[in-house]
N, CA, C, O and the ligand as a Tripos MOL2 file, in Angstrom:
@<TRIPOS>MOLECULE
protein
  301   299    76     0     0
PROTEIN
NO_CHARGES

@<TRIPOS>ATOM
      1 N           0.7580   -1.1250    0.0150 N.3       1 MET1
      2 CA          0.0310   -0.1130    0.0480 C.3       1 MET1
      3 C           0.7330    1.3020   -0.1470 C.2       1 MET1
      4 O           1.7190    1.4320    0.5790 O.2       1 MET1
      5 N           0.5030    2.1790   -0.8040 N.am      2 LYS2
      6 CA          1.1650    3.4790   -0.8860 C.3       2 LYS2
      7 C           0.7540    4.4460    0.2060 C.2       2 LYS2
      8 O          -0.4370    4.6300    0.4570 O.2       2 LYS2
      9 N           1.6430    5.0120    0.8010 N.am      3 LYS3
     10 CA          1.3830    6.1250    1.7690 C.3       3 LYS3
     11 C           0.9360    7.4170    1.0390 C.2       3 LYS3
     12 O           1.5940    7.8390    0.0880 O.2       3 LYS3
     13 N          -0.1100    8.0070    1.4500 N.am      4 PRO4
     14 CA         -0.6450    9.2130    0.8690 C.3       4 PRO4
     15 C           0.6160   10.3980    1.0500 C.2       4 PRO4
     16 O           1.2590   10.5650    2.0870 O.2       4 PRO4
     17 N           0.7780   11.1150   -0.1440 N.am      5 SER5
     18 CA          1.8850   11.9650   -0.0190 C.3       5 SER5
     19 C           1.4390   13.4140    0.6320 C.2       5 SER5
     20 O           0.3680   13.9400    0.3280 O.2       5 SER5
     21 N           2.1960   13.8900    1.3830 N.am      6 THR6
     22 CA          1.9510   15.1030    2.1470 C.3       6 THR6
     23 C           2.3520   16.3520    1.5290 C.2       6 THR6
     24 O           2.1730   17.4650    2.0250 O.2       6 THR6
     25 N           2.9930   16.0620    0.2370 N.am      7 MET7
     26 CA          3.4520   17.1740   -0.5100 C.3       7 MET7
     27 C           2.2790   17.7770   -1.5410 C.2       7 MET7
     28 O           1.6200   17.0990   -2.3290 O.2       7 MET7
     29 N           2.1980   19.0340   -1.3650 N.am      8 HIS8
     30 CA          1.3090   19.9290   -2.2210 C.3       8 HIS8
     31 C           1.8200   20.6150   -3.2180 C.2       8 HIS8
     32 O           2.7220   21.4150   -2.9690 O.2       8 HIS8
     33 N           1.3660   20.4480   -4.5010 N.am      9 ALA9
     34 CA          1.8760   21.4220   -5.5810 C.3       9 ALA9
     35 C           0.8540   22.3840   -5.8260 C.2       9 ALA9
     36 O          -0.3210   22.1090   -6.0690 O.2       9 ALA9
     37 N           1.3810   23.5940   -5.7470 N.am     10 ILE10
     38 CA          0.4710   24.8150   -6.1980 C.3      10 ILE10
     39 C           0.9520   25.5470   -7.4480 C.2      10 ILE10
     40 O           2.0880   26.0210   -7.4760 O.2      10 ILE10
     41 N           0.1970   25.6420   -8.3800 N.am     11 ASP11
     42 CA          0.5330   26.2740   -9.5640 C.3      11 ASP11
     43 C          -0.0120   27.4370   -9.6110 C.2      11 ASP11
     44 O          -1.2370   27.5420   -9.6680 O.2      11 ASP11
     45 N           0.8880   28.6150   -9.5940 N.am     12 LEU12
     46 CA          0.4380   29.8760   -9.4330 C.3      12 LEU12
     47 C          -0.2560   30.3770  -10.5520 C.2      12 LEU12
     48 O          -1.0480   31.3060  -10.3950 O.2      12 LEU12
     49 N          -0.0620   29.8880  -11.6440 N.am     13 THR13
     50 CA         -0.8110   30.2800  -12.9580 C.3      13 THR13
     51 C          -2.1880   29.9520  -12.9930 C.2      13 THR13
     52 O          -2.9370   30.3890  -13.8660 O.2      13 THR13
     53 N          -2.5740   29.1590  -12.0280 N.am     14 LYS14
     54 CA         -4.0390   28.9840  -11.7650 C.3      14 LYS14
     55 C          -4.7220   29.6010  -10.8210 C.2      14 LYS14
     56 O          -5.9460   29.5180  -10.7180 O.2      14 LYS14
     57 N          -3.8930   30.3440   -9.9740 N.am     15 ILE15
     58 CA         -4.4190   31.3250   -9.0210 C.3      15 ILE15
     59 C          -4.8020   32.5610   -9.7120 C.2      15 ILE15
     60 O          -4.0910   33.0870  -10.5690 O.2      15 ILE15
     61 N          -6.1920   33.1200   -9.2380 N.am     16 GLU16
     62 CA         -6.4160   34.4910   -9.8870 C.3      16 GLU16
     63 C          -6.2760   35.5040   -8.6870 C.2      16 GLU16
     64 O          -6.3430   35.2270   -7.4890 O.2      16 GLU16
     65 N          -6.0600   36.7860   -9.2870 N.am     17 GLY17
     66 CA         -6.1550   37.7600   -8.2340 C.3      17 GLY17
     67 C          -4.5310   37.9920   -7.9690 C.2      17 GLY17
     68 O          -3.6560   37.8730   -8.8270 O.2      17 GLY17
     69 N          -4.3460   38.3350   -6.6450 N.am     18 SER18
     70 CA         -3.0770   38.7720   -6.1330 C.3      18 SER18
     71 C          -1.9970   37.5540   -5.9940 C.2      18 SER18
     72 O          -0.8020   37.7140   -5.7420 O.2      18 SER18
     73 N          -2.6200   36.3690   -6.1980 N.am     19 GLY19
     74 CA         -1.5360   35.2070   -6.0580 C.3      19 GLY19
     75 C          -1.8240   34.4460   -4.6430 C.2      19 GLY19
     76 O          -1.3760   33.3220   -4.4180 O.2      19 GLY19
     77 N          -2.6110   35.1690   -3.7250 N.am     20 ASP20
     78 CA         -2.7740   34.5560   -2.4970 C.3      20 ASP20
     79 C          -3.4300   33.1610   -2.5620 C.2      20 ASP20
     80 O          -4.1930   33.0220   -3.5180 O.2      20 ASP20
     81 N          -3.3010   32.1810   -1.8050 N.am     21 PHE21
     82 CA         -3.9220   30.9580   -1.8240 C.3      21 PHE21
     83 C          -4.1250   30.3890   -0.3200 C.2      21 PHE21
     84 O          -3.3490   30.6530    0.5980 O.2      21 PHE21
     85 N          -5.2740   29.5740   -0.1940 N.am     22 PRO22
     86 CA         -5.3610   28.9850    1.3420 C.3      22 PRO22
     87 C          -4.3280   27.8590    1.1690 C.2      22 PRO22
     88 O          -4.0870   27.2830    0.1080 O.2      22 PRO22
     89 N          -3.7180   27.6110    2.4270 N.am     23 CYS23
     90 CA         -3.1360   26.2830    2.6360 C.3      23 CYS23
     91 C          -3.9400   25.1560    2.4420 C.2      23 CYS23
     92 O          -5.0280   25.0560    3.0090 O.2      23 CYS23
     93 N          -3.4540   24.2040    1.6090 N.am     24 PRO24
     94 CA         -4.3060   22.9940    1.5320 C.3      24 PRO24
     95 C          -4.7170   22.2190    2.5400 C.2      24 PRO24
     96 O          -5.6940   21.4750    2.4550 O.2      24 PRO24
     97 N          -3.8140   22.3750    3.8160 N.am     25 GLN25
     98 CA         -4.1430   21.6770    4.9640 C.3      25 GLN25
     99 C          -5.0000   22.2230    6.0150 C.2      25 GLN25
    100 O          -5.9520   21.6320    6.5250 O.2      25 GLN25
    101 N          -4.5260   23.5670    6.3380 N.am     26 CYS26
    102 CA         -5.2210   24.2120    7.3390 C.3      26 CYS26
    103 C          -5.9720   25.3800    7.0290 C.2      26 CYS26
    104 O          -6.6840   25.9670    7.8450 O.2      26 CYS26
    105 N          -5.7760   25.7690    5.6300 N.am     27 GLY27
    106 CA         -6.7030   26.9500    5.2100 C.3      27 GLY27
    107 C          -6.2010   28.2900    5.4930 C.2      27 GLY27
    108 O          -6.8540   29.2740    5.1470 O.2      27 GLY27
    109 N          -5.0190   28.4000    6.1340 N.am     28 SER28
    110 CA         -4.6210   29.7340    6.3880 C.3      28 SER28
    111 C          -3.9740   30.3420    5.0300 C.2      28 SER28
    112 O          -3.3800   29.6490    4.2040 O.2      28 SER28
    113 N          -4.1570   31.5970    4.9340 N.am     29 VAL29
    114 CA         -3.9070   32.3410    3.5950 C.3      29 VAL29
    115 C          -2.4310   32.5540    3.4090 C.2      29 VAL29
    116 O          -1.7820   33.1850    4.2420 O.2      29 VAL29
    117 N          -1.9010   32.0470    2.3490 N.am     30 ILE30
    118 CA         -0.4310   32.0410    2.1600 C.3      30 ILE30
    119 C          -0.2930   33.3590    0.9510 C.2      30 ILE30
    120 O          -1.0960   33.4370    0.0220 O.2      30 ILE30
    121 N           0.6250   34.1560    1.1010 N.am     31 SER31
    122 CA          0.6810   35.1850    0.2050 C.3      31 SER31
    123 C           2.1590   35.0890   -0.3670 C.2      31 SER31
    124 O           3.1060   35.4710    0.3210 O.2      31 SER31
    125 N           2.3320   34.5790   -1.6220 N.am     32 PRO32
    126 CA          3.6770   34.5010   -2.0790 C.3      32 PRO32
    127 C           4.5050   35.8570   -2.1710 C.2      32 PRO32
    128 O           5.7100   35.8650   -2.4250 O.2      32 PRO32
    129 N           3.8640   36.8290   -1.9770 N.am     33 GLU33
    130 CA          4.6270   38.0850   -2.0160 C.3      33 GLU33
    131 C           4.9440   38.5540   -0.6180 C.2      33 GLU33
    132 O           5.6940   39.5120   -0.4330 O.2      33 GLU33
    133 N           4.3690   37.8710    0.3850 N.am     34 ASP34
    134 CA          4.6480   38.1890    1.7410 C.3      34 ASP34
    135 C           5.9090   37.5110    2.2190 C.2      34 ASP34
    136 O           5.9380   36.3170    2.5170 O.2      34 ASP34
    137 N           6.9770   38.3410    2.2820 N.am     35 LYS35
    138 CA          8.3480   37.7740    2.6000 C.3      35 LYS35
    139 C           8.6160   37.8900    4.1970 C.2      35 LYS35
    140 O           9.7450   37.7580    4.6680 O.2      35 LYS35
    141 N           7.7170   38.0940    4.8100 N.am     36 SER36
    142 CA          7.9400   38.2960    6.3860 C.3      36 SER36
    143 C           8.0710   36.9610    7.0560 C.2      36 SER36
    144 O           8.5500   36.9150    8.1890 O.2      36 SER36
    145 N           7.6730   35.8500    6.4270 N.am     37 GLU37
    146 CA          7.8530   34.4460    7.1090 C.3      37 GLU37
    147 C           6.8290   34.3650    8.2370 C.2      37 GLU37
    148 O           7.0800   33.5430    9.1170 O.2      37 GLU37
    149 N           5.6990   35.0980    8.3520 N.am     38 GLU38
    150 CA          4.8650   34.8600    9.3850 C.3      38 GLU38
    151 C           3.8860   33.7670    9.2080 C.2      38 GLU38
    152 O           3.3600   33.1810   10.1540 O.2      38 GLU38
    153 N           3.6530   33.5050    7.9160 N.am     39 THR39
    154 CA          2.6100   32.6230    7.5360 C.3      39 THR39
    155 C           3.2860   31.2780    6.9760 C.2      39 THR39
    156 O           2.7180   30.1870    6.9260 O.2      39 THR39
    157 N           4.4970   31.5300    6.5970 N.am     40 TYR40
    158 CA          5.3000   30.2730    6.0460 C.3      40 TYR40
    159 C           6.6650   30.6240    5.9000 C.2      40 TYR40
    160 O           7.0870   31.7780    5.8320 O.2      40 TYR40
    161 N           7.3960   29.5000    5.8500 N.am     41 ILE41
    162 CA          8.9910   29.5740    5.9090 C.3      41 ILE41
    163 C           9.4290   29.0560    4.3990 C.2      41 ILE41
    164 O           8.9400   28.0490    3.8870 O.2      41 ILE41
    165 N          10.2930   29.7850    3.8450 N.am     42 ILE42
    166 CA         10.8190   29.4520    2.6560 C.3      42 ILE42
    167 C          11.7970   28.3530    2.9130 C.2      42 ILE42
    168 O          12.6910   28.6590    3.7030 O.2      42 ILE42
    169 N          11.8340   27.0100    2.3710 N.am     43 GLN43
    170 CA         12.7550   26.0480    2.5790 C.3      43 GLN43
    171 C          13.6620   25.9050    1.4620 C.2      43 GLN43
    172 O          14.8310   25.5560    1.6330 O.2      43 GLN43
    173 N          13.1660   26.1630    0.3110 N.am     44 ASN44
    174 CA         14.2810   25.8610   -0.9860 C.3      44 ASN44
    175 C          13.8020   26.7510   -2.0030 C.2      44 ASN44
    176 O          12.6110   27.0610   -2.0210 O.2      44 ASN44
    177 N          14.5750   27.1720   -2.8130 N.am     45 VAL45
    178 CA         14.2710   28.2920   -3.9090 C.3      45 VAL45
    179 C          15.1420   27.5300   -5.0880 C.2      45 VAL45
    180 O          16.3170   27.1880   -4.9580 O.2      45 VAL45
    181 N          14.4230   27.3560   -6.1280 N.am     46 LYS46
    182 CA         14.9880   26.6960   -7.3330 C.3      46 LYS46
    183 C          14.9430   27.7930   -8.5240 C.2      46 LYS46
    184 O          13.8570   28.1950   -8.9400 O.2      46 LYS46
    185 N          16.1540   28.2530   -9.0500 N.am     47 MET47
    186 CA         16.0490   29.1360  -10.0300 C.3      47 MET47
    187 C          16.4180   28.5660  -11.3820 C.2      47 MET47
    188 O          17.1400   27.5700  -11.4440 O.2      47 MET47
    189 N          15.8980   29.2260  -12.5880 N.am     48 LYS48
    190 CA         16.3870   28.8700  -13.8480 C.3      48 LYS48
    191 C          17.6140   29.5130  -14.1160 C.2      48 LYS48
    192 O          18.1240   30.3560  -13.3780 O.2      48 LYS48
    193 N          18.1550   29.0400  -15.3490 N.am     49 ARG49
    194 CA         19.4930   29.6740  -15.6380 C.3      49 ARG49
    195 C          19.4830   31.3370  -15.8130 C.2      49 ARG49
    196 O          20.4140   32.0930  -15.5340 O.2      49 ARG49
    197 N          18.2090   31.6850  -16.3370 N.am     50 ASN50
    198 CA         18.0290   33.0230  -16.6330 C.3      50 ASN50
    199 C          17.9680   33.8010  -15.1700 C.2      50 ASN50
    200 O          17.9600   35.0320  -15.1590 O.2      50 ASN50
    201 N          17.9340   33.2010  -14.1940 N.am     51 GLU51
    202 CA         17.6410   33.7120  -12.8020 C.3      51 GLU51
    203 C          16.3040   34.0750  -12.4750 C.2      51 GLU51
    204 O          15.9630   34.8640  -11.5940 O.2      51 GLU51
    205 N          15.4090   33.2900  -13.4290 N.am     52 GLN52
    206 CA         13.8150   33.3430  -13.2100 C.3      52 GLN52
    207 C          13.5160   32.4050  -12.0930 C.2      52 GLN52
    208 O          14.1590   31.3570  -12.0400 O.2      52 GLN52
    209 N          12.5800   32.6750  -11.1610 N.am     53 LEU53
    210 CA         12.2280   31.7320  -10.1070 C.3      53 LEU53
    211 C          11.4980   30.7390  -10.8090 C.2      53 LEU53
    212 O          10.6330   31.0640  -11.6230 O.2      53 LEU53
    213 N          11.8270   29.3270  -10.5170 N.am     54 GLU54
    214 CA         11.2190   28.2760  -11.1170 C.3      54 GLU54
    215 C          10.3660   27.6330   -9.9970 C.2      54 GLU54
    216 O           9.2030   27.3140  -10.2430 O.2      54 GLU54
    217 N          10.8510   27.4540   -8.9060 N.am     55 GLU55
    218 CA         10.0680   26.6310   -7.8540 C.3      55 GLU55
    219 C          10.4900   27.1570   -6.4250 C.2      55 GLU55
    220 O          11.6590   27.3110   -6.0740 O.2      55 GLU55
    221 N           9.5600   27.3700   -5.7780 N.am     56 LEU56
    222 CA          9.6800   27.6830   -4.2210 C.3      56 LEU56
    223 C           9.0900   26.5550   -3.4800 C.2      56 LEU56
    224 O           7.9550   26.1420   -3.7170 O.2      56 LEU56
    225 N           9.8790   26.0510   -2.5650 N.am     57 VAL57
    226 CA          9.3890   25.2560   -1.4090 C.3      57 VAL57
    227 C           9.1250   25.8530   -0.2610 C.2      57 VAL57
    228 O          10.0510   26.4480    0.2900 O.2      57 VAL57
    229 N           7.8940   25.8330    0.3190 N.am     58 ILE58
    230 CA          7.5990   26.6240    1.4950 C.3      58 ILE58
    231 C           6.8840   25.7200    2.4600 C.2      58 ILE58
    232 O           6.2630   24.7580    2.0080 O.2      58 ILE58
    233 N           6.9170   25.9370    3.6780 N.am     59 GLN59
    234 CA          6.3600   25.2850    4.7650 C.3      59 GLN59
    235 C           5.2930   26.2730    5.5460 C.2      59 GLN59
    236 O           5.6160   27.3780    5.9790 O.2      59 GLN59
    237 N           4.0460   25.7380    5.6530 N.am     60 CYS60
    238 CA          3.1570   26.7140    6.5180 C.3      60 CYS60
    239 C           3.5260   26.5060    7.8530 C.2      60 CYS60
    240 O           3.8510   25.4190    8.3310 O.2      60 CYS60
    241 N           3.4610   27.7110    8.5140 N.am     61 ASN61
    242 CA          3.9540   27.8890    9.9090 C.3      61 ASN61
    243 C           2.8650   27.2800   10.7270 C.2      61 ASN61
    244 O           3.2200   26.8770   11.8350 O.2      61 ASN61
    245 N           1.6630   27.1380   10.4190 N.am     62 LYS62
    246 CA          0.6270   26.8140   11.2580 C.3      62 LYS62
    247 C           0.5440   25.1400   11.2500 C.2      62 LYS62
    248 O           0.4410   24.5390   12.3200 O.2      62 LYS62
    249 N           0.5890   24.5150   10.1290 N.am     63 CYS63
    250 CA          0.4750   23.1520   10.1180 C.3      63 CYS63
    251 C           1.5300   22.2760    9.6550 C.2      63 CYS63
    252 O           1.4470   21.0490    9.5930 O.2      63 CYS63
    253 N           2.6630   23.0810    9.2890 N.am     64 LYS64
    254 CA          3.8430   22.4490    8.8730 C.3      64 LYS64
    255 C           3.8350   21.4880    7.4670 C.2      64 LYS64
    256 O           4.5630   20.5340    7.1940 O.2      64 LYS64
    257 N           2.9370   21.9890    6.8260 N.am     65 THR65
    258 CA          2.7760   21.3470    5.4950 C.3      65 THR65
    259 C           3.6000   21.9020    4.3860 C.2      65 THR65
    260 O           3.6620   23.1230    4.2400 O.2      65 THR65
    261 N           4.2520   21.0690    3.5760 N.am     66 THR66
    262 CA          5.2530   21.4840    2.5820 C.3      66 THR66
    263 C           4.4610   21.6040    1.4020 C.2      66 THR66
    264 O           3.6190   20.7540    1.1150 O.2      66 THR66
    265 N           4.6870   22.6350    0.6870 N.am     67 MET67
    266 CA          4.1510   23.0770   -0.6210 C.3      67 MET67
    267 C           5.1610   23.4120   -1.5420 C.2      67 MET67
    268 O           6.0840   24.1430   -1.1820 O.2      67 MET67
    269 N           5.0960   22.9420   -2.7480 N.am     68 HIS68
    270 CA          5.9120   23.3320   -3.8320 C.3      68 HIS68
    271 C           5.1970   24.3380   -4.8380 C.2      68 HIS68
    272 O           4.2700   23.9820   -5.5650 O.2      68 HIS68
    273 N           5.6430   25.4470   -4.8130 N.am     69 LEU69
    274 CA          5.0230   26.3880   -5.6730 C.3      69 LEU69
    275 C           5.6520   26.7020   -7.0350 C.2      69 LEU69
    276 O           6.8140   27.1020   -7.1130 O.2      69 LEU69
    277 N           4.8990   26.5210   -8.0690 N.am     70 THR70
    278 CA          5.4750   26.5650   -9.3810 C.3      70 THR70
    279 C           4.6180   27.6830  -10.2020 C.2      70 THR70
    280 O           3.6610   28.2290   -9.6530 O.2      70 THR70
    281 N           4.9970   28.0040  -11.5410 N.am     71 GLY71
    282 CA          4.2700   28.9240  -12.3650 C.3      71 GLY71
    283 C           4.4070   30.3060  -12.1050 C.2      71 GLY71
    284 O           3.4480   31.0770  -12.0740 O.2      71 GLY71
    285 N           5.6880   30.6620  -11.9010 N.am     72 PHE72
    286 CA          6.2350   31.9960  -11.5490 C.3      72 PHE72
    287 C           6.4240   32.7710  -12.9030 C.2      72 PHE72
    288 O           6.4350   34.0020  -12.9140 O.2      72 PHE72
    289 N           6.5610   32.0770  -13.9590 N.am     73 THR73
    290 CA          6.7970   32.6950  -15.1760 C.3      73 THR73
    291 C           5.9560   33.8430  -15.5620 C.2      73 THR73
    292 O           6.4430   34.7560  -16.2290 O.2      73 THR73
    293 N           4.6410   33.8560  -15.1610 N.am     74 SER74
    294 CA          3.8290   34.8570  -15.6200 C.3      74 SER74
    295 C           3.9010   36.0390  -14.6220 C.2      74 SER74
    296 O           3.2820   37.0730  -14.8720 O.2      74 SER74
    297 N           4.5500   35.9260  -13.6380 N.am     75 LEU75
    298 CA          4.6010   37.0640  -12.5650 C.3      75 LEU75
    299 C           5.6920   38.1120  -13.0780 C.2      75 LEU75
    300 O           5.9380   39.1200  -12.4160 O.2      75 LEU75
    301 ZN         -1.1800   25.0360    7.0410 Zn       76 ZN76
@<TRIPOS>BOND
     1     1     2 1
     2     2     3 1
     3     3     4 2
     4     3     5 am
     5     5     6 1
     6     6     7 1
     7     7     8 2
     8     7     9 am
     9     9    10 1
    10    10    11 1
    11    11    12 2
    12    11    13 am
    13    13    14 1
    14    14    15 1
    15    15    16 2
    16    15    17 am
    17    17    18 1
    18    18    19 1
    19    19    20 2
    20    19    21 am
    21    21    22 1
    22    22    23 1
    23    23    24 2
    24    23    25 am
    25    25    26 1
    26    26    27 1
    27    27    28 2
    28    27    29 am
    29    29    30 1
    30    30    31 1
    31    31    32 2
    32    31    33 am
    33    33    34 1
    34    34    35 1
    35    35    36 2
    36    35    37 am
    37    37    38 1
    38    38    39 1
    39    39    40 2
    40    39    41 am
    41    41    42 1
    42    42    43 1
    43    43    44 2
    44    43    45 am
    45    45    46 1
    46    46    47 1
    47    47    48 2
    48    47    49 am
    49    49    50 1
    50    50    51 1
    51    51    52 2
    52    51    53 am
    53    53    54 1
    54    54    55 1
    55    55    56 2
    56    55    57 am
    57    57    58 1
    58    58    59 1
    59    59    60 2
    60    59    61 am
    61    61    62 1
    62    62    63 1
    63    63    64 2
    64    63    65 am
    65    65    66 1
    66    66    67 1
    67    67    68 2
    68    67    69 am
    69    69    70 1
    70    70    71 1
    71    71    72 2
    72    71    73 am
    73    73    74 1
    74    74    75 1
    75    75    76 2
    76    75    77 am
    77    77    78 1
    78    78    79 1
    79    79    80 2
    80    79    81 am
    81    81    82 1
    82    82    83 1
    83    83    84 2
    84    83    85 am
    85    85    86 1
    86    86    87 1
    87    87    88 2
    88    87    89 am
    89    89    90 1
    90    90    91 1
    91    91    92 2
    92    91    93 am
    93    93    94 1
    94    94    95 1
    95    95    96 2
    96    95    97 am
    97    97    98 1
    98    98    99 1
    99    99   100 2
   100    99   101 am
   101   101   102 1
   102   102   103 1
   103   103   104 2
   104   103   105 am
   105   105   106 1
   106   106   107 1
   107   107   108 2
   108   107   109 am
   109   109   110 1
   110   110   111 1
   111   111   112 2
   112   111   113 am
   113   113   114 1
   114   114   115 1
   115   115   116 2
   116   115   117 am
   117   117   118 1
   118   118   119 1
   119   119   120 2
   120   119   121 am
   121   121   122 1
   122   122   123 1
   123   123   124 2
   124   123   125 am
   125   125   126 1
   126   126   127 1
   127   127   128 2
   128   127   129 am
   129   129   130 1
   130   130   131 1
   131   131   132 2
   132   131   133 am
   133   133   134 1
   134   134   135 1
   135   135   136 2
   136   135   137 am
   137   137   138 1
   138   138   139 1
   139   139   140 2
   140   139   141 am
   141   141   142 1
   142   142   143 1
   143   143   144 2
   144   143   145 am
   145   145   146 1
   146   146   147 1
   147   147   148 2
   148   147   149 am
   149   149   150 1
   150   150   151 1
   151   151   152 2
   152   151   153 am
   153   153   154 1
   154   154   155 1
   155   155   156 2
   156   155   157 am
   157   157   158 1
   158   158   159 1
   159   159   160 2
   160   159   161 am
   161   161   162 1
   162   162   163 1
   163   163   164 2
   164   163   165 am
   165   165   166 1
   166   166   167 1
   167   167   168 2
   168   167   169 am
   169   169   170 1
   170   170   171 1
   171   171   172 2
   172   171   173 am
   173   173   174 1
   174   174   175 1
   175   175   176 2
   176   175   177 am
   177   177   178 1
   178   178   179 1
   179   179   180 2
   180   179   181 am
   181   181   182 1
   182   182   183 1
   183   183   184 2
   184   183   185 am
   185   185   186 1
   186   186   187 1
   187   187   188 2
   188   187   189 am
   189   189   190 1
   190   190   191 1
   191   191   192 2
   192   191   193 am
   193   193   194 1
   194   194   195 1
   195   195   196 2
   196   195   197 am
   197   197   198 1
   198   198   199 1
   199   199   200 2
   200   199   201 am
   201   201   202 1
   202   202   203 1
   203   203   204 2
   204   203   205 am
   205   205   206 1
   206   206   207 1
   207   207   208 2
   208   207   209 am
   209   209   210 1
   210   210   211 1
   211   211   212 2
   212   211   213 am
   213   213   214 1
   214   214   215 1
   215   215   216 2
   216   215   217 am
   217   217   218 1
   218   218   219 1
   219   219   220 2
   220   219   221 am
   221   221   222 1
   222   222   223 1
   223   223   224 2
   224   223   225 am
   225   225   226 1
   226   226   227 1
   227   227   228 2
   228   227   229 am
   229   229   230 1
   230   230   231 1
   231   231   232 2
   232   231   233 am
   233   233   234 1
   234   234   235 1
   235   235   236 2
   236   235   237 am
   237   237   238 1
   238   238   239 1
   239   239   240 2
   240   239   241 am
   241   241   242 1
   242   242   243 1
   243   243   244 2
   244   243   245 am
   245   245   246 1
   246   246   247 1
   247   247   248 2
   248   247   249 am
   249   249   250 1
   250   250   251 1
   251   251   252 2
   252   251   253 am
   253   253   254 1
   254   254   255 1
   255   255   256 2
   256   255   257 am
   257   257   258 1
   258   258   259 1
   259   259   260 2
   260   259   261 am
   261   261   262 1
   262   262   263 1
   263   263   264 2
   264   263   265 am
   265   265   266 1
   266   266   267 1
   267   267   268 2
   268   267   269 am
   269   269   270 1
   270   270   271 1
   271   271   272 2
   272   271   273 am
   273   273   274 1
   274   274   275 1
   275   275   276 2
   276   275   277 am
   277   277   278 1
   278   278   279 1
   279   279   280 2
   280   279   281 am
   281   281   282 1
   282   282   283 1
   283   283   284 2
   284   283   285 am
   285   285   286 1
   286   286   287 1
   287   287   288 2
   288   287   289 am
   289   289   290 1
   290   290   291 1
   291   291   292 2
   292   291   293 am
   293   293   294 1
   294   294   295 1
   295   295   296 2
   296   295   297 am
   297   297   298 1
   298   298   299 1
   299   299   300 2
@<TRIPOS>SUBSTRUCTURE
     1 MET1         2 RESIDUE 1 A MET
     2 LYS2         6 RESIDUE 1 A LYS
     3 LYS3        10 RESIDUE 1 A LYS
     4 PRO4        14 RESIDUE 1 A PRO
     5 SER5        18 RESIDUE 1 A SER
     6 THR6        22 RESIDUE 1 A THR
     7 MET7        26 RESIDUE 1 A MET
     8 HIS8        30 RESIDUE 1 A HIS
     9 ALA9        34 RESIDUE 1 A ALA
    10 ILE10       38 RESIDUE 1 A ILE
    11 ASP11       42 RESIDUE 1 A ASP
    12 LEU12       46 RESIDUE 1 A LEU
    13 THR13       50 RESIDUE 1 A THR
    14 LYS14       54 RESIDUE 1 A LYS
    15 ILE15       58 RESIDUE 1 A ILE
    16 GLU16       62 RESIDUE 1 A GLU
    17 GLY17       66 RESIDUE 1 A GLY
    18 SER18       70 RESIDUE 1 A SER
    19 GLY19       74 RESIDUE 1 A GLY
    20 ASP20       78 RESIDUE 1 A ASP
    21 PHE21       82 RESIDUE 1 A PHE
    22 PRO22       86 RESIDUE 1 A PRO
    23 CYS23       90 RESIDUE 1 A CYS
    24 PRO24       94 RESIDUE 1 A PRO
    25 GLN25       98 RESIDUE 1 A GLN
    26 CYS26      102 RESIDUE 1 A CYS
    27 GLY27      106 RESIDUE 1 A GLY
    28 SER28      110 RESIDUE 1 A SER
    29 VAL29      114 RESIDUE 1 A VAL
    30 ILE30      118 RESIDUE 1 A ILE
    31 SER31      122 RESIDUE 1 A SER
    32 PRO32      126 RESIDUE 1 A PRO
    33 GLU33      130 RESIDUE 1 A GLU
    34 ASP34      134 RESIDUE 1 A ASP
    35 LYS35      138 RESIDUE 1 A LYS
    36 SER36      142 RESIDUE 1 A SER
    37 GLU37      146 RESIDUE 1 A GLU
    38 GLU38      150 RESIDUE 1 A GLU
    39 THR39      154 RESIDUE 1 A THR
    40 TYR40      158 RESIDUE 1 A TYR
    41 ILE41      162 RESIDUE 1 A ILE
    42 ILE42      166 RESIDUE 1 A ILE
    43 GLN43      170 RESIDUE 1 A GLN
    44 ASN44      174 RESIDUE 1 A ASN
    45 VAL45      178 RESIDUE 1 A VAL
    46 LYS46      182 RESIDUE 1 A LYS
    47 MET47      186 RESIDUE 1 A MET
    48 LYS48      190 RESIDUE 1 A LYS
    49 ARG49      194 RESIDUE 1 A ARG
    50 ASN50      198 RESIDUE 1 A ASN
    51 GLU51      202 RESIDUE 1 A GLU
    52 GLN52      206 RESIDUE 1 A GLN
    53 LEU53      210 RESIDUE 1 A LEU
    54 GLU54      214 RESIDUE 1 A GLU
    55 GLU55      218 RESIDUE 1 A GLU
    56 LEU56      222 RESIDUE 1 A LEU
    57 VAL57      226 RESIDUE 1 A VAL
    58 ILE58      230 RESIDUE 1 A ILE
    59 GLN59      234 RESIDUE 1 A GLN
    60 CYS60      238 RESIDUE 1 A CYS
    61 ASN61      242 RESIDUE 1 A ASN
    62 LYS62      246 RESIDUE 1 A LYS
    63 CYS63      250 RESIDUE 1 A CYS
    64 LYS64      254 RESIDUE 1 A LYS
    65 THR65      258 RESIDUE 1 A THR
    66 THR66      262 RESIDUE 1 A THR
    67 MET67      266 RESIDUE 1 A MET
    68 HIS68      270 RESIDUE 1 A HIS
    69 LEU69      274 RESIDUE 1 A LEU
    70 THR70      278 RESIDUE 1 A THR
    71 GLY71      282 RESIDUE 1 A GLY
    72 PHE72      286 RESIDUE 1 A PHE
    73 THR73      290 RESIDUE 1 A THR
    74 SER74      294 RESIDUE 1 A SER
    75 LEU75      298 RESIDUE 1 A LEU
    76 ZN76       301 GROUP 0 **** ****
């Protein structure tokens, strides 16, 4: 039997408005532009060769869920 994955992939191109989205686990609002680390901690940053952001791995401060943010190209 496979364990359910606790990893959540968030595609920012599918999020309308300012880019805020609720944590898939606890529903607390995550704002990718909020760099204060009050609601989440950045764990890993993956850049493309042209120094464009490719993927951001963040962890919700409330429930410790890990999320992989992609889709920064349109920002
Ligand atoms: Zn959460």
